PDB file of N, CA, C and O in Angstrom:
ATOM      1  N   MET A   1      -0.654   8.401  -5.772  1.00  0.00           N
ATOM      2  CA  MET A   1      -1.171   7.138  -6.348  1.00  0.00           C
ATOM      3  C   MET A   1      -2.075   6.499  -5.349  1.00  0.00           C
ATOM      4  O   MET A   1      -1.920   6.685  -4.142  1.00  0.00           O
ATOM      5  N   ASN A   2      -3.012   5.751  -5.841  1.00  0.00           N
ATOM      6  CA  ASN A   2      -3.955   5.048  -4.981  1.00  0.00           C
ATOM      7  C   ASN A   2      -3.369   3.759  -4.466  1.00  0.00           C
ATOM      8  O   ASN A   2      -2.674   3.059  -5.203  1.00  0.00           O
ATOM      9  N   HIS A   3      -3.635   3.423  -3.198  1.00  0.00           N
ATOM     10  CA  HIS A   3      -3.204   2.162  -2.585  1.00  0.00           C
ATOM     11  C   HIS A   3      -4.467   1.478  -2.021  1.00  0.00           C
ATOM     12  O   HIS A   3      -5.467   2.115  -1.690  1.00  0.00           O
ATOM     13  N   GLU A   4      -4.357   0.169  -1.937  1.00  0.00           N
ATOM     14  CA  GLU A   4      -5.512  -0.640  -1.497  1.00  0.00           C
ATOM     15  C   GLU A   4      -5.072  -1.562  -0.340  1.00  0.00           C
ATOM     16  O   GLU A   4      -3.949  -2.067  -0.318  1.00  0.00           O
ATOM     17  N   LEU A   5      -5.952  -1.754   0.572  1.00  0.00           N
ATOM     18  CA  LEU A   5      -5.795  -2.769   1.614  1.00  0.00           C
ATOM     19  C   LEU A   5      -6.833  -3.871   1.377  1.00  0.00           C
ATOM     20  O   LEU A   5      -8.035  -3.604   1.379  1.00  0.00           O
ATOM     21  N   TRP A   6      -6.376  -5.086   1.176  1.00  0.00           N
ATOM     22  CA  TRP A   6      -7.186  -6.223   0.921  1.00  0.00           C
ATOM     23  C   TRP A   6      -7.154  -7.185   2.079  1.00  0.00           C
ATOM     24  O   TRP A   6      -6.107  -7.388   2.693  1.00  0.00           O
ATOM     25  N   GLN A   7      -8.308  -7.792   2.391  1.00  0.00           N
ATOM     26  CA  GLN A   7      -8.440  -8.758   3.476  1.00  0.00           C
ATOM     27  C   GLN A   7      -8.685 -10.148   2.817  1.00  0.00           C
ATOM     28  O   GLN A   7      -9.626 -10.317   2.040  1.00  0.00           O
ATOM     29  N   GLU A   8      -7.838 -11.109   3.138  1.00  0.00           N
ATOM     30  CA  GLU A   8      -8.002 -12.449   2.589  1.00  0.00           C
ATOM     31  C   GLU A   8      -8.934 -13.253   3.527  1.00  0.00           C
ATOM     32  O   GLU A   8      -9.108 -12.881   4.688  1.00  0.00           O
ATOM     33  N   PRO A   9      -9.525 -14.337   3.031  1.00  0.00           N
ATOM     34  CA  PRO A   9     -10.441 -15.125   3.795  1.00  0.00           C
ATOM     35  C   PRO A   9      -9.774 -15.713   5.092  1.00  0.00           C
ATOM     36  O   PRO A   9     -10.462 -15.957   6.084  1.00  0.00           O
ATOM     37  N   ASP A  10      -8.504 -15.921   5.064  1.00  0.00           N
ATOM     38  CA  ASP A  10      -7.810 -16.497   6.214  1.00  0.00           C
ATOM     39  C   ASP A  10      -7.392 -15.456   7.244  1.00  0.00           C
ATOM     40  O   ASP A  10      -6.724 -15.778   8.227  1.00  0.00           O
ATOM     41  N   GLY A  11      -7.788 -14.205   7.015  1.00  0.00           N
ATOM     42  CA  GLY A  11      -7.468 -13.100   7.962  1.00  0.00           C
ATOM     43  C   GLY A  11      -6.237 -12.303   7.581  1.00  0.00           C
ATOM     44  O   GLY A  11      -6.019 -11.213   8.109  1.00  0.00           O
ATOM     45  N   CYS A  12      -5.424 -12.832   6.670  1.00  0.00           N
ATOM     46  CA  CYS A  12      -4.226 -12.095   6.289  1.00  0.00           C
ATOM     47  C   CYS A  12      -4.656 -10.899   5.456  1.00  0.00           C
ATOM     48  O   CYS A  12      -5.731 -10.912   4.858  1.00  0.00           O
ATOM     49  N   GLN A  13      -3.817  -9.859   5.413  1.00  0.00           N
ATOM     50  CA  GLN A  13      -4.128  -8.708   4.636  1.00  0.00           C
ATOM     51  C   GLN A  13      -2.951  -8.324   3.780  1.00  0.00           C
ATOM     52  O   GLN A  13      -1.808  -8.680   4.069  1.00  0.00           O
ATOM     53  N   THR A  14      -3.244  -7.580   2.704  1.00  0.00           N
ATOM     54  CA  THR A  14      -2.229  -7.129   1.785  1.00  0.00           C
ATOM     55  C   THR A  14      -2.506  -5.674   1.463  1.00  0.00           C
ATOM     56  O   THR A  14      -3.632  -5.312   1.123  1.00  0.00           O
ATOM     57  N   PHE A  15      -1.473  -4.831   1.570  1.00  0.00           N
ATOM     58  CA  PHE A  15      -1.513  -3.403   1.254  1.00  0.00           C
ATOM     59  C   PHE A  15      -0.643  -3.220   0.028  1.00  0.00           C
ATOM     60  O   PHE A  15       0.545  -3.540   0.047  1.00  0.00           O
ATOM     61  N   ARG A  16      -1.245  -2.696  -1.057  1.00  0.00           N
ATOM     62  CA  ARG A  16      -0.504  -2.566  -2.305  1.00  0.00           C
ATOM     63  C   ARG A  16      -0.977  -1.434  -3.133  1.00  0.00           C
ATOM     64  O   ARG A  16      -2.017  -0.844  -2.839  1.00  0.00           O
ATOM     65  N   LEU A  17      -0.221  -1.090  -4.207  1.00  0.00           N
ATOM     66  CA  LEU A  17      -0.632  -0.121  -5.156  1.00  0.00           C
ATOM     67  C   LEU A  17      -1.919  -0.573  -5.875  1.00  0.00           C
ATOM     68  O   LEU A  17      -2.101  -1.763  -6.132  1.00  0.00           O
ATOM     69  N   ALA A  18      -2.759   0.328  -6.179  1.00  0.00           N
ATOM     70  CA  ALA A  18      -3.959   0.032  -6.976  1.00  0.00           C
ATOM     71  C   ALA A  18      -3.598   0.080  -8.446  1.00  0.00           C
ATOM     72  O   ALA A  18      -2.456   0.381  -8.794  1.00  0.00           O
ATOM     73  N   GLY A  19      -4.547  -0.211  -9.308  1.00  0.00           N
ATOM     74  CA  GLY A  19      -4.343  -0.057 -10.713  1.00  0.00           C
ATOM     75  C   GLY A  19      -3.335  -1.064 -11.314  1.00  0.00           C
ATOM     76  O   GLY A  19      -3.051  -2.104 -10.719  1.00  0.00           O
ATOM     77  N   ALA A  20      -2.824  -0.742 -12.464  1.00  0.00           N
ATOM     78  CA  ALA A  20      -1.913  -1.666 -13.168  1.00  0.00           C
ATOM     79  C   ALA A  20      -0.679  -1.996 -12.337  1.00  0.00           C
ATOM     80  O   ALA A  20      -0.155  -3.106 -12.433  1.00  0.00           O
ATOM     81  N   GLU A  21      -0.200  -1.045 -11.515  1.00  0.00           N
ATOM     82  CA  GLU A  21       0.986  -1.317 -10.727  1.00  0.00           C
ATOM     83  C   GLU A  21       0.777  -2.443  -9.732  1.00  0.00           C
ATOM     84  O   GLU A  21       1.747  -3.076  -9.315  1.00  0.00           O
ATOM     85  N   GLY A  22      -0.444  -2.709  -9.345  1.00  0.00           N
ATOM     86  CA  GLY A  22      -0.754  -3.755  -8.376  1.00  0.00           C
ATOM     87  C   GLY A  22      -1.323  -5.064  -8.967  1.00  0.00           C
ATOM     88  O   GLY A  22      -1.662  -6.004  -8.247  1.00  0.00           O
ATOM     89  N   ASP A  23      -1.408  -5.078 -10.279  1.00  0.00           N
ATOM     90  CA  ASP A  23      -2.008  -6.211 -10.952  1.00  0.00           C
ATOM     91  C   ASP A  23      -1.337  -7.551 -10.633  1.00  0.00           C
ATOM     92  O   ASP A  23      -2.023  -8.542 -10.382  1.00  0.00           O
ATOM     93  N   GLY A  24      -0.009  -7.586 -10.641  1.00  0.00           N
ATOM     94  CA  GLY A  24       0.699  -8.826 -10.361  1.00  0.00           C
ATOM     95  C   GLY A  24       0.421  -9.380  -8.968  1.00  0.00           C
ATOM     96  O   GLY A  24       0.211 -10.577  -8.771  1.00  0.00           O
ATOM     97  N   ALA A  25       0.429  -8.449  -8.010  1.00  0.00           N
ATOM     98  CA  ALA A  25       0.216  -8.902  -6.628  1.00  0.00           C
ATOM     99  C   ALA A  25      -1.254  -9.317  -6.434  1.00  0.00           C
ATOM    100  O   ALA A  25      -1.546 -10.289  -5.738  1.00  0.00           O
ATOM    101  N   ARG A  26      -2.165  -8.567  -7.056  1.00  0.00           N
ATOM    102  CA  ARG A  26      -3.598  -8.951  -6.907  1.00  0.00           C
ATOM    103  C   ARG A  26      -3.893 -10.271  -7.551  1.00  0.00           C
ATOM    104  O   ARG A  26      -4.826 -10.952  -7.126  1.00  0.00           O
ATOM    105  N   ALA A  27      -3.147 -10.674  -8.556  1.00  0.00           N
ATOM    106  CA  ALA A  27      -3.324 -11.966  -9.235  1.00  0.00           C
ATOM    107  C   ALA A  27      -3.000 -13.129  -8.299  1.00  0.00           C
ATOM    108  O   ALA A  27      -3.456 -14.252  -8.519  1.00  0.00           O
ATOM    109  N   LEU A  28      -2.224 -12.866  -7.270  1.00  0.00           N
ATOM    110  CA  LEU A  28      -1.833 -13.917  -6.349  1.00  0.00           C
ATOM    111  C   LEU A  28      -2.867 -14.051  -5.166  1.00  0.00           C
ATOM    112  O   LEU A  28      -2.768 -14.967  -4.351  1.00  0.00           O
ATOM    113  N   MET A  29      -3.812 -13.148  -5.109  1.00  0.00           N
ATOM    114  CA  MET A  29      -4.741 -13.183  -3.998  1.00  0.00           C
ATOM    115  C   MET A  29      -5.863 -14.196  -4.206  1.00  0.00           C
ATOM    116  O   MET A  29      -6.172 -14.580  -5.334  1.00  0.00           O
ATOM    117  N   HIS A  30      -6.456 -14.616  -3.112  1.00  0.00           N
ATOM    118  CA  HIS A  30      -7.652 -15.516  -3.135  1.00  0.00           C
ATOM    119  C   HIS A  30      -8.804 -14.801  -3.846  1.00  0.00           C
ATOM    120  O   HIS A  30      -8.964 -13.587  -3.722  1.00  0.00           O
ATOM    121  N   SER A  31      -9.590 -15.555  -4.580  1.00  0.00           N
ATOM    122  CA  SER A  31     -10.692 -14.895  -5.335  1.00  0.00           C
ATOM    123  C   SER A  31     -11.714 -14.299  -4.404  1.00  0.00           C
ATOM    124  O   SER A  31     -12.502 -13.463  -4.845  1.00  0.00           O
ATOM    125  N   ASP A  32     -11.753 -14.686  -3.109  1.00  0.00           N
ATOM    126  CA  ASP A  32     -12.732 -14.121  -2.162  1.00  0.00           C
ATOM    127  C   ASP A  32     -12.145 -12.972  -1.337  1.00  0.00           C
ATOM    128  O   ASP A  32     -12.780 -12.523  -0.383  1.00  0.00           O
ATOM    129  N   ALA A  33     -10.960 -12.492  -1.680  1.00  0.00           N
ATOM    130  CA  ALA A  33     -10.403 -11.361  -0.954  1.00  0.00           C
ATOM    131  C   ALA A  33     -11.255 -10.154  -1.115  1.00  0.00           C
ATOM    132  O   ALA A  33     -11.872  -9.954  -2.161  1.00  0.00           O
ATOM    133  N   LYS A  34     -11.303  -9.326  -0.070  1.00  0.00           N
ATOM    134  CA  LYS A  34     -12.194  -8.139  -0.109  1.00  0.00           C
ATOM    135  C   LYS A  34     -11.355  -6.882   0.010  1.00  0.00           C
ATOM    136  O   LYS A  34     -10.416  -6.826   0.806  1.00  0.00           O
ATOM    137  N   LEU A  35     -11.691  -5.879  -0.777  1.00  0.00           N
ATOM    138  CA  LEU A  35     -11.055  -4.565  -0.669  1.00  0.00           C
ATOM    139  C   LEU A  35     -11.690  -3.868   0.539  1.00  0.00           C
ATOM    140  O   LEU A  35     -12.904  -3.664   0.560  1.00  0.00           O
ATOM    141  N   VAL A  36     -10.869  -3.494   1.564  1.00  0.00           N
ATOM    142  CA  VAL A  36     -11.444  -2.950   2.780  1.00  0.00           C
ATOM    143  C   VAL A  36     -11.065  -1.497   2.996  1.00  0.00           C
ATOM    144  O   VAL A  36     -11.679  -0.849   3.844  1.00  0.00           O
ATOM    145  N   TRP A  37     -10.072  -0.933   2.267  1.00  0.00           N
ATOM    146  CA  TRP A  37      -9.653   0.448   2.494  1.00  0.00           C
ATOM    147  C   TRP A  37      -8.850   0.930   1.370  1.00  0.00           C
ATOM    148  O   TRP A  37      -8.086   0.157   0.793  1.00  0.00           O
ATOM    149  N   GLU A  38      -8.976   2.218   1.002  1.00  0.00           N
ATOM    150  CA  GLU A  38      -8.122   2.836  -0.069  1.00  0.00           C
ATOM    151  C   GLU A  38      -7.586   4.105   0.441  1.00  0.00           C
ATOM    152  O   GLU A  38      -8.198   4.762   1.282  1.00  0.00           O
ATOM    153  N   VAL A  39      -6.410   4.477  -0.069  1.00  0.00           N
ATOM    154  CA  VAL A  39      -5.793   5.756   0.358  1.00  0.00           C
ATOM    155  C   VAL A  39      -4.897   6.307  -0.764  1.00  0.00           C
ATOM    156  O   VAL A  39      -4.244   5.533  -1.464  1.00  0.00           O
ATOM    157  N   GLU A  40      -4.864   7.586  -0.933  1.00  0.00           N
ATOM    158  CA  GLU A  40      -3.919   8.239  -1.890  1.00  0.00           C
ATOM    159  C   GLU A  40      -2.678   8.617  -1.185  1.00  0.00           C
ATOM    160  O   GLU A  40      -2.721   9.063  -0.038  1.00  0.00           O
ATOM    161  N   ALA A  41      -1.508   8.444  -1.874  1.00  0.00           N
ATOM    162  CA  ALA A  41      -0.237   8.895  -1.306  1.00  0.00           C
ATOM    163  C   ALA A  41       0.703   9.208  -2.444  1.00  0.00           C
ATOM    164  O   ALA A  41       0.608   8.644  -3.534  1.00  0.00           O
ATOM    165  N   GLU A  42       1.629  10.139  -2.161  1.00  0.00           N
ATOM    166  CA  GLU A  42       2.614  10.565  -3.171  1.00  0.00           C
ATOM    167  C   GLU A  42       3.933   9.824  -3.078  1.00  0.00           C
ATOM    168  O   GLU A  42       4.824  10.041  -3.900  1.00  0.00           O
ATOM    169  N   SER A  43       4.078   8.913  -2.044  1.00  0.00           N
ATOM    170  CA  SER A  43       5.319   8.191  -1.890  1.00  0.00           C
ATOM    171  C   SER A  43       5.046   6.914  -1.071  1.00  0.00           C
ATOM    172  O   SER A  43       4.001   6.787  -0.434  1.00  0.00           O
ATOM    173  N   HIS A  44       6.000   5.979  -1.100  1.00  0.00           N
ATOM    174  CA  HIS A  44       5.826   4.789  -0.277  1.00  0.00           C
ATOM    175  C   HIS A  44       5.779   5.184   1.187  1.00  0.00           C
ATOM    176  O   HIS A  44       4.988   4.617   1.942  1.00  0.00           O
ATOM    177  N   PHE A  45       6.597   6.134   1.617  1.00  0.00           N
ATOM    178  CA  PHE A  45       6.566   6.502   3.003  1.00  0.00           C
ATOM    179  C   PHE A  45       5.258   7.092   3.443  1.00  0.00           C
ATOM    180  O   PHE A  45       4.756   6.772   4.520  1.00  0.00           O
ATOM    181  N   GLU A  46       4.688   7.966   2.605  1.00  0.00           N
ATOM    182  CA  GLU A  46       3.377   8.520   2.967  1.00  0.00           C
ATOM    183  C   GLU A  46       2.304   7.451   2.991  1.00  0.00           C
ATOM    184  O   GLU A  46       1.435   7.477   3.863  1.00  0.00           O
ATOM    185  N   ALA A  47       2.341   6.489   2.039  1.00  0.00           N
ATOM    186  CA  ALA A  47       1.392   5.466   2.048  1.00  0.00           C
ATOM    187  C   ALA A  47       1.444   4.624   3.311  1.00  0.00           C
ATOM    188  O   ALA A  47       0.417   4.325   3.922  1.00  0.00           O
ATOM    189  N   MET A  48       2.712   4.232   3.706  1.00  0.00           N
ATOM    190  CA  MET A  48       2.907   3.390   4.868  1.00  0.00           C
ATOM    191  C   MET A  48       2.557   4.131   6.141  1.00  0.00           C
ATOM    192  O   MET A  48       2.055   3.524   7.087  1.00  0.00           O
ATOM    193  N   THR A  49       2.815   5.459   6.186  1.00  0.00           N
ATOM    194  CA  THR A  49       2.455   6.222   7.339  1.00  0.00           C
ATOM    195  C   THR A  49       0.941   6.273   7.514  1.00  0.00           C
ATOM    196  O   THR A  49       0.468   6.170   8.646  1.00  0.00           O
ATOM    197  N   LYS A  50       0.196   6.421   6.491  1.00  0.00           N
ATOM    198  CA  LYS A  50      -1.259   6.438   6.526  1.00  0.00           C
ATOM    199  C   LYS A  50      -1.783   5.039   6.867  1.00  0.00           C
ATOM    200  O   LYS A  50      -2.750   4.901   7.615  1.00  0.00           O
ATOM    201  N   TYR A  51      -1.143   4.009   6.318  1.00  0.00           N
ATOM    202  CA  TYR A  51      -1.540   2.606   6.635  1.00  0.00           C
ATOM    203  C   TYR A  51      -1.362   2.337   8.126  1.00  0.00           C
ATOM    204  O   TYR A  51      -2.265   1.816   8.780  1.00  0.00           O
ATOM    205  N   TYR A  52      -0.195   2.693   8.659  1.00  0.00           N
ATOM    206  CA  TYR A  52       0.051   2.447  10.102  1.00  0.00           C
ATOM    207  C   TYR A  52      -0.980   3.175  10.938  1.00  0.00           C
ATOM    208  O   TYR A  52      -1.497   2.624  11.909  1.00  0.00           O
ATOM    209  N   ALA A  53      -1.287   4.434  10.561  1.00  0.00           N
ATOM    210  CA  ALA A  53      -2.289   5.212  11.265  1.00  0.00           C
ATOM    211  C   ALA A  53      -3.673   4.546  11.209  1.00  0.00           C
ATOM    212  O   ALA A  53      -4.406   4.497  12.197  1.00  0.00           O
ATOM    213  N   HIS A  54      -3.993   4.046  10.033  1.00  0.00           N
ATOM    214  CA  HIS A  54      -5.288   3.354   9.882  1.00  0.00           C
ATOM    215  C   HIS A  54      -5.385   2.124  10.745  1.00  0.00           C
ATOM    216  O   HIS A  54      -6.429   1.858  11.340  1.00  0.00           O
ATOM    217  N   MET A  55      -4.299   1.368  10.821  1.00  0.00           N
ATOM    218  CA  MET A  55      -4.255   0.154  11.584  1.00  0.00           C
ATOM    219  C   MET A  55      -4.002   0.401  13.064  1.00  0.00           C
ATOM    220  O   MET A  55      -4.080  -0.526  13.870  1.00  0.00           O
ATOM    221  N   GLN A  56      -3.695   1.654  13.431  1.00  0.00           N
ATOM    222  CA  GLN A  56      -3.384   2.065  14.813  1.00  0.00           C
ATOM    223  C   GLN A  56      -2.194   1.268  15.365  1.00  0.00           C
ATOM    224  O   GLN A  56      -2.229   0.719  16.466  1.00  0.00           O
ATOM    225  N   TRP A  57      -1.149   1.237  14.546  1.00  0.00           N
ATOM    226  CA  TRP A  57       0.093   0.517  14.874  1.00  0.00           C
ATOM    227  C   TRP A  57       1.177   1.426  15.363  1.00  0.00           C
ATOM    228  O   TRP A  57       2.287   0.967  15.635  1.00  0.00           O
ATOM    229  N   GLY A  58       0.889   2.731  15.487  1.00  0.00           N
ATOM    230  CA  GLY A  58       1.919   3.669  15.898  1.00  0.00           C
ATOM    231  C   GLY A  58       2.610   4.280  14.698  1.00  0.00           C
ATOM    232  O   GLY A  58       2.057   4.265  13.598  1.00  0.00           O
ATOM    233  N   GLU A  59       3.801   4.816  14.880  1.00  0.00           N
ATOM    234  CA  GLU A  59       4.515   5.527  13.868  1.00  0.00           C
ATOM    235  C   GLU A  59       5.256   4.552  12.938  1.00  0.00           C
ATOM    236  O   GLU A  59       5.942   3.637  13.393  1.00  0.00           O
ATOM    237  N   TYR A  60       5.096   4.774  11.624  1.00  0.00           N
ATOM    238  CA  TYR A  60       5.848   3.938  10.651  1.00  0.00           C
ATOM    239  C   TYR A  60       7.330   4.289  10.691  1.00  0.00           C
ATOM    240  O   TYR A  60       7.673   5.471  10.684  1.00  0.00           O
ATOM    241  N   GLN A  61       8.186   3.333  10.732  1.00  0.00           N
ATOM    242  CA  GLN A  61       9.622   3.546  10.732  1.00  0.00           C
ATOM    243  C   GLN A  61      10.229   2.790   9.550  1.00  0.00           C
ATOM    244  O   GLN A  61       9.712   1.758   9.124  1.00  0.00           O
ATOM    245  N   THR A  62      11.342   3.328   9.029  1.00  0.00           N
ATOM    246  CA  THR A  62      12.029   2.690   7.955  1.00  0.00           C
ATOM    247  C   THR A  62      13.521   2.917   8.051  1.00  0.00           C
ATOM    248  O   THR A  62      13.976   3.922   8.597  1.00  0.00           O
ATOM    249  N   GLU A  63      14.245   2.017   7.539  1.00  0.00           N
ATOM    250  CA  GLU A  63      15.741   2.158   7.462  1.00  0.00           C
ATOM    251  C   GLU A  63      16.153   2.783   6.166  1.00  0.00           C
ATOM    252  O   GLU A  63      17.334   3.050   5.945  1.00  0.00           O
ATOM    253  N   PHE A  64      15.168   3.025   5.281  1.00  0.00           N
ATOM    254  CA  PHE A  64      15.447   3.584   3.928  1.00  0.00           C
ATOM    255  C   PHE A  64      14.665   4.838   3.706  1.00  0.00           C
ATOM    256  O   PHE A  64      13.954   4.981   2.711  1.00  0.00           O
ATOM    257  N   LEU A  65      14.803   5.767   4.657  1.00  0.00           N
ATOM    258  CA  LEU A  65      13.995   6.992   4.660  1.00  0.00           C
ATOM    259  C   LEU A  65      14.075   7.774   3.338  1.00  0.00           C
ATOM    260  O   LEU A  65      13.051   8.144   2.764  1.00  0.00           O
ATOM    261  N   GLU A  66      15.257   8.009   2.885  1.00  0.00           N
ATOM    262  CA  GLU A  66      15.452   8.825   1.676  1.00  0.00           C
ATOM    263  C   GLU A  66      14.774   8.141   0.455  1.00  0.00           C
ATOM    264  O   GLU A  66      14.098   8.795  -0.339  1.00  0.00           O
ATOM    265  N   GLN A  67      14.974   6.825   0.333  1.00  0.00           N
ATOM    266  CA  GLN A  67      14.356   6.085  -0.777  1.00  0.00           C
ATOM    267  C   GLN A  67      12.845   6.036  -0.642  1.00  0.00           C
ATOM    268  O   GLN A  67      12.117   6.221  -1.617  1.00  0.00           O
ATOM    269  N   ASP A  68      12.374   5.782   0.594  1.00  0.00           N
ATOM    270  CA  ASP A  68      10.933   5.649   0.770  1.00  0.00           C
ATOM    271  C   ASP A  68      10.206   6.960   0.601  1.00  0.00           C
ATOM    272  O   ASP A  68       9.027   6.957   0.246  1.00  0.00           O
ATOM    273  N   LYS A  69      10.863   8.084   0.840  1.00  0.00           N
ATOM    274  CA  LYS A  69      10.272   9.401   0.673  1.00  0.00           C
ATOM    275  C   LYS A  69      10.291   9.891  -0.755  1.00  0.00           C
ATOM    276  O   LYS A  69       9.654  10.898  -1.065  1.00  0.00           O
ATOM    277  N   THR A  70      11.005   9.208  -1.637  1.00  0.00           N
ATOM    278  CA  THR A  70      11.069   9.641  -3.038  1.00  0.00           C
ATOM    279  C   THR A  70       9.629   9.536  -3.645  1.00  0.00           C
ATOM    280  O   THR A  70       8.969   8.503  -3.536  1.00  0.00           O
ATOM    281  N   SER A  71       9.210  10.569  -4.239  1.00  0.00           N
ATOM    282  CA  SER A  71       7.821  10.589  -4.763  1.00  0.00           C
ATOM    283  C   SER A  71       7.685   9.638  -5.926  1.00  0.00           C
ATOM    284  O   SER A  71       8.639   9.400  -6.667  1.00  0.00           O
ATOM    285  N   TYR A  72       6.481   9.090  -6.085  1.00  0.00           N
ATOM    286  CA  TYR A  72       6.228   8.196  -7.217  1.00  0.00           C
ATOM    287  C   TYR A  72       6.403   8.934  -8.528  1.00  0.00           C
ATOM    288  O   TYR A  72       6.833   8.353  -9.525  1.00  0.00           O
ATOM    289  N   ARG A  73       6.062  10.248  -8.526  1.00  0.00           N
ATOM    290  CA  ARG A  73       6.296  11.034  -9.742  1.00  0.00           C
ATOM    291  C   ARG A  73       7.760  11.082 -10.146  1.00  0.00           C
ATOM    292  O   ARG A  73       8.120  10.962 -11.317  1.00  0.00           O
ATOM    293  N   LYS A  74       8.599  11.264  -9.110  1.00  0.00           N
ATOM    294  CA  LYS A  74      10.082  11.326  -9.399  1.00  0.00           C
ATOM    295  C   LYS A  74      10.602   9.985  -9.905  1.00  0.00           C
ATOM    296  O   LYS A  74      11.566   9.916 -10.668  1.00  0.00           O
ATOM    297  N   LEU A  75       9.916   8.887  -9.444  1.00  0.00           N
ATOM    298  CA  LEU A  75      10.280   7.544  -9.919  1.00  0.00           C
ATOM    299  C   LEU A  75       9.710   7.230 -11.309  1.00  0.00           C
ATOM    300  O   LEU A  75      10.052   6.221 -11.925  1.00  0.00           O
ATOM    301  N   GLY A  76       8.856   8.098 -11.769  1.00  0.00           N
ATOM    302  CA  GLY A  76       8.267   7.961 -13.117  1.00  0.00           C
ATOM    303  C   GLY A  76       7.051   7.005 -13.081  1.00  0.00           C
ATOM    304  O   GLY A  76       6.714   6.387 -14.090  1.00  0.00           O
ATOM    305  N   TRP A  77       6.400   6.894 -11.907  1.00  0.00           N
ATOM    306  CA  TRP A  77       5.286   5.932 -11.812  1.00  0.00           C
ATOM    307  C   TRP A  77       3.974   6.591 -12.036  1.00  0.00           C
ATOM    308  O   TRP A  77       2.957   5.903 -12.119  1.00  0.00           O
ATOM    309  N   GLU A  78       3.938   7.932 -12.142  1.00  0.00           N
ATOM    310  CA  GLU A  78       2.642   8.599 -12.327  1.00  0.00           C
ATOM    311  C   GLU A  78       2.572   9.120 -13.748  1.00  0.00           C
ATOM    312  O   GLU A  78       1.570   9.720 -14.137  1.00  0.00           O
TER     313      GLU A  78
END
């Protein structure tokens, strides 16, 4: 699934699912927010791993490894 990184005018950023799955979150963004990066991932864990690499934050860690590695397809989201 495609994920998007948005930059708000105040410098805050939001990383979320693209498409219909992210509509609710995008509706809360400032009208001047800018899409700055997109990435494909098959799970939340893969998306966050790529996001952390993009931001140069080091290795993504989670307390919910099994849940986060569940593919979107297995969750019925694709």
